[in-house]
N, C-alpha and C positions, 0 to 999 in steps of 0.2 A: 504493500500500500504506500509506504513511504517513498520507495523508488519510483512508483508510478506517478505519485504527486510531484516529485522532483522533476521528472521528465516532462510532465504537463506544464509546470511553471517555466522551464527552459524553453519549451515549445512556444508558449505565449510570448515570451520575451523576444524570441527569434522571429516569430511571425508579426510582431508589432500590433497585436490585436488590442492593446491597451495603451496606445500612444498618447491619448489625450483623455481628459475627463469625460468629454462627450462620447468617446468610444466606449468607456467603461459603462456609462448609463445606457447607451444604446444596446450594447451586447448583454448587459444584465437584464434589461427588459425582454429582449428576444429570447434569452435562455429561460427566464422566468415563465414566459408564456408556454414554452415547451414543457417545463416542469409542471406547471399548473394543469395542462392538458393531460399529461401522463398521470398525475395524481388523481384527477377527476375520473379518468377511465378506470384506474385501479380501484377507486372507491366504489364506482358503479358495479364493476365486476365482482367485488367482494360482497356487495349487497345481494346480487343475484345468486352467488354461490351459497351464502348463508340461508337465503330464502329457499333455494333448492334442497338444502340439507335439513330444512326445518328448524334451523337454529336462530331464525330471526325473531327477536322478542317483540317486534312491533310490525305494523303493516308495511308492505313494501313501498307503496306509492308515497306516503308521507316521508319515508326514509330517503327515497330518491329525490324528492323535492328539497329536503333539508341538505342533502349532499350536494345538490346542484347549486343551492344558495350559498353554502359556506366553503366548500372545498376549493373551487377555483380562485376566489379572491384571497382567501387565507394563504393558500400555497403560493400564489403569485407574490404576495407581499413578503412572505418569509424568504422566498427564493431571490427576490430582488435585493433584499437587505444582505443576505448571505453572499450572493455573487458579487454585489458591489463592494463589500468589505474586502473580499479576495482580489477583485479587480483593481481597486485603488491601491492595495498593497503592492500588486505587481506593477502597476503604473509608476508608483514611487521608486520601486527597484529599477525599473527601466530608465527612468529619468536620472537616477543616481549613477547607473552604469554608463549612460551616455555622457554625463558630465565628467565622470572619471576618465573615460576614454579621451574626451576632449582635452582634459588637463594633462594627460600623459603625452599628448602630441603638441602641446603648446609651451613655448618659452615664457616663463612667468614674468620676466622683467619687461620684455619688449612686446609681448602679446602676439608675436609672430609664431609660425610653426617652428618646431625644434628639428634637430638633425634627423631623427628617426622618421618624422612625418615628411620631411623634405625628400628623403630617399624613397619613401613609399610613393610620393607623388611622382618622382622620376620613373619608378618602376611601372606605375600605372599609365604613364603618358604614352600615347600612340603617335608614331611618326617622329620626325626630327624635332628636337627642341634645342634651345641654347641655354647653357649654364653660365651664370655670371657669379663670380665670387668677389665680394667687396670686403675690404679691411680698413678700419679707421686708422689713419696715420698717426704715429707717435701717441698712441692711446695710453701707454704706460706713463708718459710724462704728464698727461691729464690727471691720472690718479695720484701721481707723486706730488704734483704742484697744488692741485685743488681738492684732493681727497676722493675717496671712493664714491661718495654720494654724487659728486660732480660727474664721475665716470658713468654712474648709472643714468644720470640725466642725459648725457651724451648718447648712450645706447638707445634710450627711449626716443630721443629726438631724431636720431638717424633712422630708427625703425619706422617712425611715423612718416618721415619724408619718403622713404623707399616705398612704403605702403601707398602713399598718395600718388606717387609717380607711376608705379606699376599697376595699381588697381586690381580689379577682380579677375582680369584675364590672365594673370600670371601668378606664380607661386613665390611667396616671400618667406624667408626663414632666417632665424639666427642660429647658427650652427656651432657657436662656441665663442666665449670671450667677446672680442670686438669684431668678429667675422660674421658676415651675412652672406646668404646665397639666394639666387634668383633662378627660377625656371621661366624662360621667356618662350612663348609660343608663336612669336612673329615669324613669318615665313622667310623674311629677308635678313641676311646677316648684317647688312648696313643699317636696317631699322633697329635691330637689337643693339648694335653698337651705339647708334644715335641716342637710344633711350638710356643706355648706361651712361653716356656722356652727359645727358640731361640730369641724371641723378647726381653725378659727380659735381656738376656746376651748381646745382641747387644746394647741395650740402655745403660746398665750399663757400657759397655766398650768403648763407643763413646763420646769423648769430644764434647761439644756443644759450638759453638762460640757465644759470646756476645760482647757488646761494650767494656767491660773492660778486655776481654781476653777469657778464655774458662772455662767452668764448666762441671761437670759430675753429672748426676742424675740417680736415680734408679726408678723402678716401681714395684708395687705390683699388683697381679692379682687374680681374682676369676673365676672359671670355673664351669658351670652347663650345663648338657645335657638336651636338650629339647626332649619331646615325644609328641605324638598326644594329649594325655590327659592333658598336662600341657600348660597353656597359657603364654602370655608374662609376665604378672605381677608375676606369680609364678616362672618362670625361672629367671627373673631379680632379684627377692628377694633372690633366692638361690645363684646366682652368687655374689650378693652384700654381702650376709652373708659370703661367702668364701673370698671375698676381705677384709672384715672387719677382719676376722681371720688372713689373711696374714699381715695386718697392725699391729694387736695386737701382732702377733708372732715375730715381729722384722723387718718387711718390706723387700723389695727386694726378694720376693718369690712368687710362684704361689701355690694357694690352691684350691683343688677340693671341690665341694659342698658336696660330700660324706664324706669328712673329717669333715665338720661341723656337719653333721648328726651324725657321730660317737661320736664326742666330746659332742654334746648335749645329746646323750643317756647316756654317761658315767657321765655327770654332774647331770643327774636326779637321779643317784644311790648314790650320796653323798650330804651332806649339802653344801649350798653356802658358799664360802670362801671370806674373805674380799678383797683379791687381784683379784677376778674374774672380767673380763671386763664386762662393761655394755652392754647388748645385742644389742642395737641399736646405740651405740656411735661410730662414725667414727673418727679414728685417722689420723693426717695429714701425 
């Protein structure tokens, strides 16, 4: 019985039959009507059975009239109450589960998606997409100079500007520290680059309010184009390499992954120089 009840509850949550209060009321009334009809039919059959066996202590017709008058409304009311209690309990559980799932996929500081949700969105995307990685330049100095609360204010402000620029048609996420990631579904590489440039310019030109006044920050970005043959790790690494090159090249700029590939090819044709950047070293 316990196992059957548990499976029924899980099935209700999966099917979404109690998504709203109106769903609970509607389904409770519908189920109560069925229960009332079954109860009335069983009551009538019981009366005929007792009458046939000679066990009826009173006349059949008055008993049937009484059963008809009382059984359907009483059973309906009891069934509505009982089913509604269960239904609202399941509805509350479903709401809690939905909220818990949302929280597990949301970065609490910025309100954007987190890294896990960002990767899920990439995996669910159909066709080619563009991945853009943004990193706030010299973010450590913001924390060291103005305090961690100012750093949080910067993260929130940058997240809000990215959200306003990219809107509903794109996926925005904070994937760690001062690093943000975007999935752009624009069909043109030049359009994706232009939108990333617009984000860079807006953030660079917008003062951010902190407790001690206002500061301005810049961002660097790396862009890589996804294809069906390239998975998340490969695209992310390409965008991250482009971001590193943007940092190494002076910050406050957007670099395409194709530029990294061209630079890598040119470096192969000459000996390594003392001033060359380390391949995997990220600059602040």
